[in-house]
FIDO-599212 format. One record per residue (C-alpha): x, y, z; residue number from 1. Coordinates in nm, 4 decimals, decimal comma. Layout:
+----------+----------+----------+-----+
!        X !        Y !        Z !   k !
+----------+----------+----------+-----+
!        X !        Y !        Z ! NUM !
...
+----------+----------+----------+-----+
END
This chain:
+----------+----------+----------+-----+
!        X !        Y !        Z !   k !
+----------+----------+----------+-----+
!   8,0685 !  -7,8198 !  -1,7214 !   1 !
!   8,0309 !  -8,0638 !  -1,4652 !   2 !
!   8,4032 !  -8,1641 !  -1,4216 !   3 !
!   8,4593 !  -7,7864 !  -1,4153 !   4 !
!   8,2311 !  -7,7743 !  -1,1065 !   5 !
!   8,4051 !  -8,0553 !  -0,9409 !   6 !
!   8,7550 !  -7,8965 !  -0,9879 !   7 !
!   8,6316 !  -7,5863 !  -0,8337 !   8 !
!   8,4906 !  -7,7985 !  -0,5353 !   9 !
!   8,8374 !  -8,0039 !  -0,5081 !  10 !
!   9,0327 !  -7,6211 !  -0,5010 !  11 !
!   8,8082 !  -7,4672 !  -0,2645 !  12 !
!   8,8853 !  -7,7718 !  -0,0398 !  13 !
!   9,2278 !  -7,7473 !  -0,0842 !  14 !
!   9,2366 !  -7,3848 !  -0,0234 !  15 !
!   9,0420 !  -7,4213 !   0,2730 !  16 !
!   9,2587 !  -7,7138 !   0,4162 !  17 !
!   9,5917 !  -7,5723 !   0,3208 !  18 !
!   9,5565 !  -7,1966 !   0,3111 !  19 !
!   9,7130 !  -7,1847 !   0,0137 !  20 !
!   9,6461 !  -6,7965 !  -0,1642 !  21 !
!   9,6738 !  -6,9441 !  -0,5168 !  22 !
!   9,4237 !  -7,2242 !  -0,4610 !  23 !
!   9,1674 !  -6,9779 !  -0,3380 !  24 !
!   9,2318 !  -6,7476 !  -0,6644 !  25 !
!   9,2119 !  -7,0530 !  -0,8987 !  26 !
!   8,8570 !  -7,1584 !  -0,7302 !  27 !
!   8,7525 !  -6,7793 !  -0,7463 !  28 !
!   8,8527 !  -6,7666 !  -1,1169 !  29 !
!   8,6646 !  -7,0735 !  -1,2154 !  30 !
!   8,3343 !  -6,9656 !  -1,0218 !  31 !
!   8,3624 !  -6,6412 !  -1,2286 !  32 !
!   8,4409 !  -6,8184 !  -1,5453 !  33 !
!   8,1169 !  -7,0278 !  -1,5171 !  34 !
!   7,9164 !  -6,7296 !  -1,3948 !  35 !
!   8,0135 !  -6,5337 !  -1,6728 !  36 !
!   7,9723 !  -6,8152 !  -1,9450 !  37 !
!   7,6280 !  -6,8659 !  -1,7995 !  38 !
!   7,5080 !  -6,4971 !  -1,7996 !  39 !
!   7,6606 !  -6,4967 !  -2,1366 !  40 !
!   7,4475 !  -6,7837 !  -2,3046 !  41 !
!   7,1290 !  -6,6039 !  -2,1134 !  42 !
!   7,1982 !  -6,2484 !  -2,3210 !  43 !
!   7,2173 !  -6,4849 !  -2,6525 !  44 !
!   6,9003 !  -6,6305 !  -2,5483 !  45 !
!   6,7274 !  -6,2876 !  -2,5337 !  46 !
!   6,9221 !  -6,1680 !  -2,8482 !  47 !
!   6,9363 !  -6,4131 !  -3,0920 !  48 !
!   6,6452 !  -6,4193 !  -3,3763 !  49 !
!   6,6032 !  -6,6972 !  -3,6347 !  50 !
!   6,3786 !  -6,6120 !  -3,9399 !  51 !
!   6,3179 !  -6,8106 !  -4,2605 !  52 !
!   6,2452 !  -6,5769 !  -4,5793 !  53 !
!   6,1516 !  -6,7631 !  -4,9105 !  54 !
!   5,8641 !  -6,6864 !  -5,1706 !  55 !
!   5,5850 !  -6,9650 !  -5,1166 !  56 !
!   5,4869 !  -7,0348 !  -5,4725 !  57 !
!   5,7097 !  -7,1519 !  -5,7500 !  58 !
!   5,5855 !  -7,3586 !  -6,0780 !  59 !
!   5,7004 !  -7,6721 !  -6,1563 !  60 !
!   6,0887 !  -7,6823 !  -6,2828 !  61 !
!   6,1653 !  -7,3359 !  -6,0956 !  62 !
!   6,3961 !  -7,3142 !  -5,8135 !  63 !
!   6,2863 !  -7,1387 !  -5,4539 !  64 !
!   6,5332 !  -6,9579 !  -5,2747 !  65 !
!   6,5116 !  -7,0040 !  -4,8982 !  66 !
!   6,7339 !  -6,7349 !  -4,6738 !  67 !
!   6,7608 !  -6,8054 !  -4,2959 !  68 !
!   6,8157 !  -6,4672 !  -4,1371 !  69 !
!   6,9826 !  -6,4961 !  -3,8346 !  70 !
!   7,0221 !  -6,1724 !  -3,6022 !  71 !
!   7,1897 !  -6,0961 !  -3,2687 !  72 !
!   7,0192 !  -5,7879 !  -3,1199 !  73 !
!   7,2544 !  -5,8352 !  -2,8161 !  74 !
!   7,5534 !  -5,6273 !  -2,7307 !  75 !
!   7,7477 !  -5,9260 !  -2,6620 !  76 !
!   7,8515 !  -6,1615 !  -2,9456 !  77 !
!   7,7505 !  -6,4973 !  -3,0180 !  78 !
!   8,0525 !  -6,7145 !  -3,1012 !  79 !
!   7,9028 !  -6,9897 !  -3,2533 !  80 !
!   7,5463 !  -7,1068 !  -3,3887 !  81 !
!   7,5082 !  -7,4425 !  -3,5415 !  82 !
!   7,2046 !  -7,4584 !  -3,7590 !  83 !
!   7,0403 !  -7,7535 !  -3,9027 !  84 !
!   6,6965 !  -7,7069 !  -4,1286 !  85 !
!   6,5194 !  -8,0160 !  -4,2156 !  86 !
!   6,4654 !  -8,0085 !  -4,6069 !  87 !
!   6,1557 !  -8,1600 !  -4,7950 !  88 !
!   6,2070 !  -8,5153 !  -4,8734 !  89 !
!   6,0151 !  -8,4947 !  -5,2097 !  90 !
!   6,2595 !  -8,2168 !  -5,3146 !  91 !
!   6,5700 !  -8,2498 !  -5,1935 !  92 !
!   6,8496 !  -8,4754 !  -5,2036 !  93 !
!   6,9753 !  -8,4815 !  -4,8418 !  94 !
!   6,7728 !  -8,4621 !  -4,5144 !  95 !
!   6,9121 !  -8,1368 !  -4,3834 !  96 !
!   7,1233 !  -7,8218 !  -4,4347 !  97 !
!   7,3791 !  -7,8017 !  -4,1637 !  98 !
!   7,5988 !  -7,4549 !  -4,1244 !  99 !
!   7,7897 !  -7,3160 !  -3,8376 ! 100 !
!   7,8215 !  -6,9101 !  -3,8098 ! 101 !
!   7,9403 !  -6,6546 !  -3,5844 ! 102 !
!   7,7571 !  -6,3420 !  -3,4902 ! 103 !
!   7,8983 !  -6,0265 !  -3,3866 ! 104 !
!   7,7334 !  -5,7495 !  -3,1402 ! 105 !
!   7,4343 !  -5,6209 !  -3,3163 ! 106 !
!   7,4820 !  -5,8015 !  -3,6462 ! 107 !
!   7,3148 !  -6,0357 !  -3,8764 ! 108 !
!   7,4323 !  -6,3359 !  -4,1207 ! 109 !
!   7,2091 !  -6,5027 !  -4,4224 ! 110 !
!   7,2241 !  -6,8387 !  -4,4647 ! 111 !
!   7,0722 !  -6,9095 !  -4,8036 ! 112 !
!   6,9886 !  -7,2483 !  -5,0054 ! 113 !
!   6,8034 !  -7,3380 !  -5,3093 ! 114 !
!   6,5330 !  -7,5971 !  -5,3034 ! 115 !
!   6,4065 !  -7,7341 !  -5,6737 ! 116 !
!   6,0656 !  -7,7365 !  -5,7342 ! 117 !
!   6,0981 !  -8,0780 !  -5,9198 ! 118 !
!   5,7747 !  -8,2272 !  -5,7936 ! 119 !
!   5,4205 !  -8,0636 !  -5,7635 ! 120 !
!   5,3065 !  -8,0504 !  -5,3717 ! 121 !
!   5,3021 !  -7,8970 !  -5,0950 ! 122 !
!   5,6168 !  -7,9031 !  -4,9178 ! 123 !
!   5,7029 !  -7,8551 !  -4,5447 ! 124 !
!   6,0116 !  -7,6475 !  -4,4969 ! 125 !
!   6,1913 !  -7,7115 !  -4,0985 ! 126 !
!   6,1788 !  -7,7641 !  -3,8529 ! 127 !
!   6,4779 !  -7,5338 !  -3,7753 ! 128 !
!   6,6926 !  -7,5857 !  -3,5038 ! 129 !
!   6,9937 !  -7,3560 !  -3,3930 ! 130 !
!   7,2313 !  -7,4662 !  -3,1198 ! 131 !
!   7,4388 !  -7,1633 !  -2,9746 ! 132 !
!   7,6742 !  -7,1348 !  -2,6669 ! 133 !
!   7,9632 !  -6,9652 !  -2,5115 ! 134 !
!   8,3303 !  -6,9518 !  -2,6381 ! 135 !
!   8,4495 !  -7,1862 !  -2,3606 ! 136 !
!   8,1783 !  -7,4454 !  -2,4298 ! 137 !
!   8,0639 !  -7,4502 !  -2,1114 ! 138 !
!   7,6865 !  -7,3672 !  -2,1817 ! 139 !
!   7,4796 !  -7,4298 !  -2,4622 ! 140 !
!   7,1448 !  -7,3988 !  -2,5687 ! 141 !
!   6,8838 !  -7,4807 !  -2,8514 ! 142 !
!   6,6308 !  -7,3044 !  -3,0236 ! 143 !
!   6,3701 !  -7,4747 !  -3,1835 ! 144 !
!   6,1333 !  -7,3264 !  -3,4698 ! 145 !
!   5,8711 !  -7,5573 !  -3,5554 ! 146 !
!   5,6129 !  -7,3054 !  -3,7028 ! 147 !
!   5,4786 !  -7,5018 !  -4,0443 ! 148 !
!   5,6087 !  -7,3163 !  -4,3508 ! 149 !
!   5,5117 !  -7,4667 !  -4,6508 ! 150 !
!   5,6603 !  -7,4356 !  -5,0179 ! 151 !
!   5,3674 !  -7,4963 !  -5,2695 ! 152 !
!   5,4937 !  -7,6124 !  -5,6119 ! 153 !
!   5,2594 !  -7,5458 !  -5,9099 ! 154 !
!   5,1594 !  -7,8357 !  -6,1156 ! 155 !
!   5,2879 !  -7,8117 !  -6,4899 ! 156 !
!   5,0550 !  -7,6209 !  -6,7087 ! 157 !
!   5,0183 !  -7,7783 !  -7,0579 ! 158 !
!   4,9158 !  -7,5236 !  -7,3476 ! 159 !
!   4,5961 !  -7,6360 !  -7,5200 ! 160 !
!   4,5454 !  -7,4997 !  -7,8708 ! 161 !
!   4,1941 !  -7,4609 !  -7,8126 ! 162 !
!   3,8619 !  -7,5791 !  -7,6235 ! 163 !
!   3,5878 !  -7,7080 !  -7,8558 ! 164 !
!   3,3005 !  -7,7702 !  -7,6084 ! 165 !
!   2,9722 !  -7,7420 !  -7,6626 ! 166 !
!   2,7867 !  -7,4551 !  -7,5080 ! 167 !
!   2,4263 !  -7,3201 !  -7,5250 ! 168 !
!   2,5167 !  -6,9552 !  -7,3952 ! 169 !
!   2,3945 !  -6,7076 !  -7,6496 ! 170 !
!   2,6926 !  -6,4808 !  -7,5911 ! 171 !
!   3,0628 !  -6,5493 !  -7,5738 ! 172 !
!   3,4312 !  -6,4687 !  -7,5945 ! 173 !
!   3,5699 !  -6,8006 !  -7,7288 ! 174 !
!   3,5538 !  -6,8566 !  -8,1230 ! 175 !
!   3,3699 !  -7,1902 !  -8,1900 ! 176 !
!   3,3513 !  -7,3989 !  -8,4842 ! 177 !
!   3,0034 !  -7,5014 !  -8,3946 ! 178 !
!   2,7003 !  -7,2651 !  -8,4805 ! 179 !
!   2,5110 !  -7,3220 !  -8,1544 ! 180 !
!   2,4316 !  -6,9339 !  -8,1410 ! 181 !
!   2,6025 !  -6,6380 !  -8,3082 ! 182 !
!   2,6981 !  -6,3494 !  -8,0903 ! 183 !
!   2,6023 !  -5,9889 !  -8,1823 ! 184 !
!   2,8902 !  -5,8327 !  -7,9978 ! 185 !
!   3,1390 !  -6,0175 !  -8,2867 ! 186 !
!   3,1011 !  -5,8737 !  -8,6115 ! 187 !
!   3,3000 !  -5,9979 !  -8,8729 ! 188 !
!   3,1928 !  -5,8235 !  -9,1922 ! 189 !
!   2,8690 !  -5,7896 !  -9,4099 ! 190 !
!   2,7038 !  -6,0035 !  -9,6459 ! 191 !
!   2,3930 !  -5,9422 !  -9,8973 ! 192 !
!   2,0670 !  -5,9717 !  -9,7382 ! 193 !
!   1,8740 !  -6,3113 !  -9,7705 ! 194 !
!   1,5261 !  -6,3629 !  -9,7292 ! 195 !
!   1,4509 !  -6,4936 !  -9,3484 ! 196 !
!   1,7364 !  -6,2645 !  -9,2357 ! 197 !
!   1,6654 !  -6,0479 !  -8,9063 ! 198 !
!   1,6026 !  -5,7046 !  -8,9744 ! 199 !
!   1,8249 !  -5,6110 !  -8,6679 ! 200 !
!   2,1008 !  -5,7742 !  -8,8564 ! 201 !
!   2,0641 !  -5,5213 !  -9,1421 ! 202 !
!   2,3544 !  -5,2690 !  -9,1612 ! 203 !
!   2,1749 !  -4,9223 !  -9,2779 ! 204 !
!   2,4728 !  -4,7128 !  -9,3482 ! 205 !
!   2,6398 !  -4,9582 !  -9,5604 ! 206 !
!   2,3123 !  -5,0626 !  -9,7173 ! 207 !
!   2,2766 !  -4,7003 !  -9,8284 ! 208 !
!   2,6146 !  -4,6669 !  -9,9675 ! 209 !
!   2,6050 !  -5,0115 ! -10,1688 ! 210 !
!   2,2518 !  -4,9504 ! -10,2727 ! 211 !
!   2,1205 !  -5,2498 ! -10,1764 ! 212 !
!   2,0383 !  -5,4433 !  -9,8548 ! 213 !
!   2,3663 !  -5,5971 !  -9,6312 ! 214 !
!   2,3362 !  -5,7715 !  -9,3014 ! 215 !
!   2,6197 !  -5,7599 !  -9,0357 ! 216 !
!   2,7695 !  -6,1517 !  -9,0647 ! 217 !
!   2,8619 !  -6,2667 !  -8,6932 ! 218 !
!   3,1035 !  -6,4764 !  -8,5798 ! 219 !
!   2,9857 !  -6,7776 !  -8,3890 ! 220 !
!   3,1165 !  -6,7959 !  -7,9940 ! 221 !
!   3,0554 !  -6,9302 !  -7,6954 ! 222 !
!   3,0543 !  -6,8762 !  -7,3315 ! 223 !
!   3,1392 !  -7,1556 !  -7,1049 ! 224 !
!   3,0431 !  -7,2131 !  -6,7405 ! 225 !
!   3,2885 !  -7,5370 !  -6,6601 ! 226 !
!   3,3025 !  -7,7186 !  -6,3533 ! 227 !
!   3,5942 !  -7,9495 !  -6,3323 ! 228 !
!   3,6173 !  -8,2591 !  -6,1032 ! 229 !
!   3,9359 !  -8,4075 !  -6,0160 ! 230 !
!   3,8914 !  -8,7819 !  -5,8963 ! 231 !
!   4,1914 !  -8,8510 !  -5,6284 ! 232 !
!   4,0792 !  -9,1539 !  -5,4831 ! 233 !
!   4,3179 !  -9,4260 !  -5,4968 ! 234 !
!   4,0568 !  -9,6989 !  -5,5967 ! 235 !
!   3,9954 !  -9,5033 !  -5,9204 ! 236 !
!   4,3516 !  -9,5674 !  -6,0479 ! 237 !
!   4,5407 !  -9,9285 !  -6,1099 ! 238 !
!   4,8150 !  -9,9795 !  -5,8699 ! 239 !
!   5,1108 !  -9,9804 !  -6,1219 ! 240 !
!   4,9864 !  -9,6651 !  -6,2701 ! 241 !
!   4,8600 !  -9,4706 !  -5,9334 ! 242 !
!   5,1189 !  -9,2163 !  -5,8913 ! 243 !
!   5,1636 !  -9,1153 !  -6,2620 ! 244 !
!   4,8184 !  -9,1300 !  -6,3852 ! 245 !
!   4,6687 !  -8,9238 !  -6,0624 ! 246 !
!   4,9440 !  -8,6743 !  -6,1282 ! 247 !
!   4,8513 !  -8,6345 !  -6,5007 ! 248 !
!   4,4558 !  -8,6004 !  -6,4010 ! 249 !
!   4,6023 !  -8,2916 !  -6,1842 ! 250 !
!   4,7963 !  -8,1734 !  -6,5109 ! 251 !
!   4,5084 !  -8,2081 !  -6,7212 ! 252 !
!   4,2612 !  -8,0283 !  -6,4715 ! 253 !
!   4,5199 !  -7,7616 !  -6,4118 ! 254 !
!   4,6072 !  -7,6880 !  -6,8229 ! 255 !
!   4,2200 !  -7,6681 !  -6,8898 ! 256 !
!   4,1257 !  -7,4457 !  -6,5828 ! 257 !
!   4,4411 !  -7,1887 !  -6,6964 ! 258 !
!   4,2943 !  -7,2243 !  -7,0289 ! 259 !
!   3,9511 !  -7,1051 !  -6,9661 ! 260 !
!   4,0252 !  -6,8395 !  -6,7277 ! 261 !
!   4,2692 !  -6,6775 !  -6,9638 ! 262 !
!   3,9879 !  -6,6926 !  -7,2217 ! 263 !
!   3,7688 !  -6,5250 !  -6,9540 ! 264 !
!   3,5385 !  -6,8240 !  -6,8886 ! 265 !
!   3,3672 !  -6,9213 !  -6,5588 ! 266 !
!   3,5520 !  -7,1833 !  -6,3979 ! 267 !
!   3,4853 !  -7,4064 !  -6,0799 ! 268 !
!   3,6772 !  -7,6928 !  -5,9243 ! 269 !
!   3,5992 !  -7,9759 !  -5,7070 ! 270 !
!   3,8569 !  -8,2637 !  -5,6057 ! 271 !
!   3,7560 !  -8,5890 !  -5,4613 ! 272 !
!   4,0969 !  -8,6347 !  -5,2450 ! 273 !
!   4,2977 !  -8,4493 !  -4,9602 ! 274 !
!   4,3804 !  -8,1026 !  -4,9042 ! 275 !
!   4,6964 !  -8,0958 !  -4,6651 ! 276 !
!   4,5514 !  -7,7649 !  -4,5431 ! 277 !
!   4,2987 !  -7,9472 !  -4,3429 ! 278 !
!   4,5315 !  -8,1134 !  -4,1330 ! 279 !
!   4,6648 !  -7,7675 !  -3,9951 ! 280 !
!   5,0331 !  -7,8254 !  -4,0548 ! 281 !
!   5,0246 !  -8,1497 !  -3,8302 ! 282 !
!   5,2346 !  -8,4217 !  -3,9048 ! 283 !
!   5,0100 !  -8,7475 !  -3,9661 ! 284 !
!   5,1310 !  -9,0596 !  -4,0925 ! 285 !
!   4,8507 !  -9,3050 !  -4,0735 ! 286 !
!   4,5859 !  -9,2846 !  -4,3446 ! 287 !
!   4,3299 !  -9,3806 !  -4,0636 ! 288 !
!   4,4263 !  -9,0479 !  -3,8587 ! 289 !
!   4,4110 !  -8,8375 !  -4,1662 ! 290 !
!   4,0764 !  -8,9501 !  -4,2518 ! 291 !
!   3,9663 !  -8,8600 !  -3,8889 ! 292 !
!   4,0868 !  -8,4944 !  -3,9095 ! 293 !
!   3,9736 !  -8,4829 !  -4,2423 ! 294 !
!   3,6215 !  -8,6098 !  -4,2061 ! 295 !
!   3,3957 !  -8,5846 !  -4,5202 ! 296 !
!   3,5673 !  -8,2439 !  -4,6579 ! 297 !
!   3,6979 !  -8,2238 !  -4,9807 ! 298 !
!   3,8422 !  -7,9163 !  -5,1771 ! 299 !
!   3,6027 !  -7,7154 !  -5,3710 ! 300 !
!   3,6142 !  -7,3776 !  -5,5315 ! 301 !
!   3,2957 !  -7,2270 !  -5,6612 ! 302 !
!   3,2723 !  -7,0959 !  -5,9999 ! 303 !
!   3,4253 !  -6,7815 !  -6,0902 ! 304 !
!   3,6785 !  -6,6044 !  -6,2883 ! 305 !
!   3,9957 !  -6,3599 !  -6,3268 ! 306 !
!   4,3293 !  -6,3854 !  -6,2593 ! 307 !
!   4,2603 !  -6,4526 !  -5,8858 ! 308 !
!   4,0607 !  -6,7027 !  -5,9134 ! 309 !
!   4,2713 !  -6,8867 !  -6,1202 ! 310 !
!   4,5588 !  -6,8847 !  -5,8860 ! 311 !
!   4,2992 !  -7,0009 !  -5,6289 ! 312 !
!   4,2360 !  -7,3068 !  -5,8440 ! 313 !
!   4,6381 !  -7,3853 !  -5,8990 ! 314 !
!   4,6925 !  -7,3543 !  -5,5255 ! 315 !
!   4,4313 !  -7,6102 !  -5,4466 ! 316 !
!   4,5865 !  -7,8167 !  -5,7292 ! 317 !
!   4,8979 !  -7,7836 !  -5,6037 ! 318 !
!   4,8279 !  -7,9256 !  -5,2513 ! 319 !
!   4,5979 !  -8,1998 !  -5,3389 ! 320 !
!   4,7096 !  -8,5843 !  -5,3048 ! 321 !
!   4,5367 !  -8,9084 !  -5,3143 ! 322 !
!   4,2781 !  -9,0144 !  -5,0423 ! 323 !
!   3,9389 !  -9,1804 !  -5,0377 ! 324 !
!   3,7421 !  -8,9054 !  -4,9213 ! 325 !
!   3,4262 !  -9,0455 !  -5,0809 ! 326 !
!   3,3117 !  -9,2276 !  -5,3912 ! 327 !
!   3,3459 !  -9,0537 !  -5,7099 ! 328 !
!   2,9643 !  -9,0644 !  -5,8086 ! 329 !
!   2,8476 !  -8,9187 !  -5,5230 ! 330 !
!   3,1092 !  -8,6439 !  -5,4943 ! 331 !
!   3,0404 !  -8,5527 !  -5,8560 ! 332 !
!   2,6548 !  -8,5413 !  -5,7654 ! 333 !
!   2,6995 !  -8,2927 !  -5,4996 ! 334 !
!   2,9244 !  -8,0819 !  -5,6913 ! 335 !
!   2,6998 !  -8,0484 !  -5,9619 ! 336 !
!   2,4244 !  -7,9187 !  -5,7439 ! 337 !
!   2,3769 !  -7,5337 !  -5,8647 ! 338 !
!   2,5022 !  -7,5663 !  -6,1994 ! 339 !
!   2,3240 !  -7,3820 !  -6,4514 ! 340 !
!   2,1321 !  -7,5608 !  -6,7652 ! 341 !
!   2,3916 !  -7,6016 !  -7,0252 ! 342 !
!   2,6667 !  -7,5625 !  -6,8083 ! 343 !
!   2,9680 !  -7,8179 !  -6,8750 ! 344 !
!   3,0810 !  -8,0598 !  -6,6389 ! 345 !
!   3,4439 !  -8,1955 !  -6,6768 ! 346 !
!   3,5288 !  -8,5281 !  -6,5016 ! 347 !
!   3,9029 !  -8,6328 !  -6,4707 ! 348 !
!   3,9797 !  -8,9779 !  -6,3722 ! 349 !
!   4,1590 !  -9,2836 !  -6,3855 ! 350 !
!   3,9191 !  -9,5800 !  -6,4698 ! 351 !
!   3,5828 !  -9,6182 !  -6,5144 ! 352 !
!   3,3483 !  -9,7326 !  -6,2745 ! 353 !
!   2,9517 !  -9,8232 !  -6,3345 ! 354 !
!   2,8388 !  -9,5908 !  -6,0783 ! 355 !
!   3,0378 !  -9,3011 !  -6,1825 ! 356 !
!   2,9162 !  -9,3618 !  -6,5494 ! 357 !
!   2,5424 !  -9,3799 !  -6,3844 ! 358 !
!   2,6043 !  -9,0142 !  -6,2490 ! 359 !
!   2,7218 !  -8,8534 !  -6,5539 ! 360 !
!   2,4575 !  -8,9969 !  -6,7449 ! 361 !
!   2,2094 !  -8,8489 !  -6,5125 ! 362 !
!   2,4004 !  -8,4948 !  -6,5211 ! 363 !
!   2,3555 !  -8,4967 !  -6,8871 ! 364 !
!   1,9910 !  -8,5501 !  -6,8556 ! 365 !
!   1,9654 !  -8,2451 !  -6,6266 ! 366 !
!   2,0985 !  -8,0577 !  -6,9557 ! 367 !
!   2,4787 !  -8,0514 !  -6,8518 ! 368 !
!   2,7387 !  -8,0706 !  -7,1104 ! 369 !
!   2,9168 !  -8,4004 !  -6,9700 ! 370 !
!   3,2997 !  -8,4776 !  -7,0525 ! 371 !
!   3,5140 !  -8,7356 !  -6,9061 ! 372 !
!   3,8724 !  -8,8060 !  -6,9186 ! 373 !
!   4,0691 !  -9,1209 !  -6,8468 ! 374 !
!   4,4078 !  -9,1099 !  -6,7277 ! 375 !
!   4,5062 !  -9,4912 !  -6,6346 ! 376 !
!   4,7097 !  -9,6274 !  -6,9385 ! 377 !
!   4,5692 !  -9,9563 !  -6,8363 ! 378 !
!   4,2146 !  -9,9203 !  -6,9140 ! 379 !
!   4,1969 !  -9,5681 !  -7,0470 ! 380 !
!   4,1054 !  -9,6840 !  -7,3979 ! 381 !
!   3,8209 !  -9,9399 !  -7,2874 ! 382 !
!   3,6827 !  -9,6679 !  -7,0471 ! 383 !
!   3,6496 !  -9,4158 !  -7,3252 ! 384 !
!   3,4623 !  -9,6767 !  -7,5410 ! 385 !
!   3,2329 !  -9,7535 !  -7,2802 ! 386 !
!   3,1322 !  -9,3564 !  -7,1539 ! 387 !
!   3,0779 !  -9,3136 !  -7,5379 ! 388 !
!   2,8559 !  -9,5832 !  -7,5692 ! 389 !
!   2,6733 !  -9,4186 !  -7,2680 ! 390 !
!   2,6385 !  -9,1325 !  -7,4805 ! 391 !
!   2,8910 !  -8,9091 !  -7,3283 ! 392 !
!   3,2029 !  -8,7150 !  -7,4513 ! 393 !
!   3,5197 !  -8,8877 !  -7,3467 ! 394 !
!   3,8941 !  -8,8935 !  -7,4139 ! 395 !
!   4,1657 !  -9,1103 !  -7,3240 ! 396 !
!   4,4609 !  -8,8862 !  -7,2213 ! 397 !
!   4,7541 !  -9,1177 !  -7,1248 ! 398 !
!   5,0120 !  -8,8691 !  -7,1642 ! 399 !
!   5,1054 !  -8,5064 !  -7,1742 ! 400 !
!   5,1710 !  -8,5101 !  -7,5689 ! 401 !
!   4,7776 !  -8,6296 !  -7,5813 ! 402 !
!   4,6286 !  -8,3237 !  -7,4671 ! 403 !
!   4,5820 !  -8,1933 !  -7,7853 ! 404 !
!   4,2505 !  -8,3424 !  -7,8042 ! 405 !
!   4,0770 !  -8,0462 !  -7,6618 ! 406 !
!   4,1831 !  -7,8276 !  -7,9753 ! 407 !
!   3,9032 !  -7,6974 !  -8,2177 ! 408 !
!   3,8147 !  -7,9863 !  -8,4564 ! 409 !
!   3,9475 !  -8,2460 !  -8,2501 ! 410 !
!   3,7286 !  -8,2886 !  -7,9671 ! 411 !
!   3,4461 !  -8,5141 !  -8,0844 ! 412 !
!   3,2251 !  -8,7044 !  -7,9004 ! 413 !
+----------+----------+----------+-----+
END
């Protein structure tokens, strides 16, 4: 464009010097062309709209379809729009999507691409830049959309065959192999009366028909109030297994929460790690800056039940990342405040630490059912033995195929 202005100035000077009419006409034509292109691009800026449409949550292994909707609300066409969309580096195989499209008057175009949900996380889509200009190539402008849009990929959910955890509640909805209490709401038949049976259990109608006393036979059942703690402090994992073992810890927690909540139990969650939502969409590269923004906050969801509560827990487990927020023992102690007597506390971590085991033993003495799971293969078996020696229920789960320890009859202290 500067060269065109210089040419117009030269033609004007020549026309004034020579008084040739065609030089004046050429100069006027170039000036009119520049003015037309400038007004055209100004109208493009007023009429161009770009919108990102997508489903913000997918499960691991699914694919998310992202649609960039470009619309022109002006009566003038937009001859070209060059779109560049930055892609999440942990999901995409290349850094950005690039497309060039044209928009007619009052028209729209969709640019669609797919993101594979190949890795759990809180993945940022964008920023998006759309450069547009006139057909002559004289003027061009760039529209930047840096609004933080995120794609949540949920962790893998491993189906559990059962959950054999002691409970002291006299009523329940989950069948139990351990007879702590029998639920009077779960009648599975009748049997002959025996001395010592409660008169409240006598089935008078069946007794009258049989001619002798019969009592209701009840099924043992439990009701769980479970608080799950996930330790994502990098110091709790060996360097060579840090990524795999911490990811497995999230899978264990997500699978437990899903199984319990789908069986109408009460579940809460505490994570000793980073929730990127605390950063407010800011791009932060240094760990020190992250800690400064996060402070002493750590993700926590109070006890609850229901489908909505499950999705809230899975949202947090999808987002959380490794970060040294605080010592695991301190976070466990703080998170267990308010737990009812007999409630279950399940801690998922990488390796044992004397402080953590001491904190868990203290919780057991307060009347809580404490279970600790170790996921770091470098020391999980030794950590399991040390925890059991301290009187805790402990498991070494170093692979997804080993999660059947929760099945009825397999979970033993």
